[in-house]
N, C-alpha and C positions, 0 to 999 in steps of 0.2 A: 256080497260086498256092495256098498252103495255105488251108483254110477256117479262119477265126479261132476257131471254137468248138473246134477240135481242140487248141488250145493250152492249154485249161484243165487238161488232164491233165498237161502239163509243169509247170505251176505247182505242182500237188499233189505231183508227183514231186520237186520241189526239196527238200522236207523230208527225203525218204528219202535223197537223195544226201548232204545235209549231215550227217545223223545216222548214216548207215551207212558213211561214208568211213573207211577204216582205212589205216594207213601201209603195210602189206604189204612187199613186197621192194623198193619204189621208194625207200625212205628209208635213208640211212646217217648215223650219228651221229658227231659230232666235237666238239671244243671250240673255240669262237671266242674273241675277245678278251674279257677279263674273266671267263673261265670259263663263259660261257653255252653252252648246248647248241645246236649247229647241225646241221640235218638236210639233207643233200645229196640232192636228188631227181634220179634218173636219168630223164631225159626222152628217149624214143627218137626217132630221126629219123623223120619222116613221109614215106614215099615216096608222094606223092600229086600228081596234076596240078592239084589245087585251087589257086586263085590265092594263098590265104593262106600256102601252104607253098612257094612259089617264092622262092628267094633273090633279094634285090633285085639289079637290073642297074644298070649305070652310067646315071646320070640319073634314076633313080627317086627319088621324094620320101620322105624319112625324117624321123623325129623322134628327137632325142637327149635323153634324160632324165638329167641330172646330179644325183644325190641324195647325201645324206650317207651312204647305204648303198652307193653305187657307181653305175655308169652302165649303163643299158639303152637299147636302140635298137629302134625299130619302123618297119617300112615302112608308108607310108600309102597309101590308095586313094581319091584325090580323085574319080575317075570313078564309083566305086561308092557313095560316101556324100558327095556334093558339099556339101550344106548343113551336115552335121555337120563336114566338113573345114573349110569356110570359117569356121564358128564357132570351132573349135579353133585354126586357124591365126591368126585375128585376135587371139585371146586370147594366143597365144604371142608374136605380133609386139608386142603391147602390154606384154609382160613380166608379165602377170597372174599366172602360176604361180610366178614366181621368188620364193623366200622362203616359200612356203606349205608346210605340213606335210601328211603323209598323215593323213587324218581318219578312216579306217575300214579295218580289216584283219580279214579272216576267213580264218584259215589253211585252206588247201585249197579256197578259194573265190575271193576277190577281194582286191586291194589298191586303195584308192580315195583320190583327192586332188582338189583344185580347188574345195572348198567355200569360198565367200566368207564374210565376217564376218556376213552376213545369214542364213547357214545354208541358202541356196537353191542348187540345182543340178540342172537337168534340161534335156532337149532333146526336141523333138517328132519327130525325124527317124528313121524306121525305115529299115533298109537290107537288102541282099541277101546280106551276108556272114554268117559264123557265129561263135558263141561258143566256139570251140576254146580250149584252154589257150593262154595267150599273147596272146589277142585284146585289142586296145586298143579300148575301148568308151565310149559316152556313154549315159546313161540317159534314160528318158522318164517323164513323169507326166501326170496328167489335165489339169493346168492349161495345158499347152502352152507354159509359159514357157521361154525359151532361157536357159541359164546355163552353168556351167563345170565341173561334176564329170565326171571321167573315171575309169575303172577298168580294171585289167588282170586277165584271168582267170588265177587261180593254182590252178585245179583240178588234181588229180593226173592222171597219164596213164592211159590205158586204162580197164579196168573198175573202177579205183579211184574214178572219178567218173561214168563212163558205164556204168550198169548194164544188164543184159539187158532190164530193164523199159523203160528209156529207148530202147534200140535198137528194141524192139518198137513203141514209140509213134512213133518216127521213121518206121519202115517203114509203119505204119498211116497216118501223116499224109502219106505220099507223098514223103518225102525221097529225093533221088537216092542211088544205091548208093555213089557216090564220097564223098559227104558223110558218110554213115553210117560208112563204112570209116575215114575220117579221124578222126571222133569216137572210134571204137573204139581207135585208136592214140594220138591226142594227148590224149584226155580233153576235158572241157569242160562246158558247160551249155546243151544244146539247148533247154531250156524258156525261155531268154531270147531265142531267135531270133524275129525279126519283132515284137519289143516294144521292146527297147533296140537301139541302133545300133552296129555294128562299123565302125570306120574305119581300123583298122590291125592289124598283127600283129608282136609282138616276135620279132626274128630274132637278137638278140645280147643277152646279159646276163640271160637268164631266171633264172640263178642269183641275181642281185640281187633280182629280183621274188620269188623263193622265200624269200630271206633276210628281206625286208620282211614277207612273209606269215607268218613264224614269230616276229615280234617280240611281246613281252608287251603285252597290251592291258587296258584297264579295262572296266567293265561296259557301256560304249557302243561297244565294239570300236575305241576310239581308242588308238593306241600310247601306252604308259605313258611312254616317253621319245620326244621328238619325232624324227621322220625327216623331214628338210627337203629340199625340192626347191631345189637351188641355181639351176638354170636348166633351161628347155626350149627347144630350138632346132629349127627346121625347115630342112633343107638337102637337097642332092642326094647320092645315093650315088655314090661314086667307086670 
């Protein structure tokens, strides 16, 4: 297991990733409805044996997010993050997310939803999965309060988000070679590993996540025009 002190460097590196991220060759420009500029992100297939990149098999648990921007789907990992999964699944079953809007969007980083009217949203559960691009996550804070905010990593692929500095830090911290390689292909935010919890991975509709990530936002990173979650459902992959 990684020594907690080693993660301080990852937190410091976050600023470098966010300010140093450029579109590069991964973005293609086009016109969407209303004349808005849409950037299509070419996300390479990740040839990795890591669990998060295995296509779901029949009977696997998945979450379907039906939003006003389109539908995206994530395979869930109840065995790897059981407490976070139970919390999320209970909220889904209660219909908590239905009708909520995305509350925070940082292009090239995350899209976030699930904040209640009280403004709270956190979970205490760390996990063993990783913050690759497309990871479905729940956050943590010092209070240990269980709440409802989830986010999807919308980081750009490859070295557009995972710099050589982050690769060096992962190697120094003892990351497995397979994990480092997957990060180098998919992109992501390794500095969030072992702090926030990953409970799933988007396997379909990442273009929808990318579109949400590019919406116009106000000074608080809240979308200027509401992007609504029509429903979230948990079902079995067929």
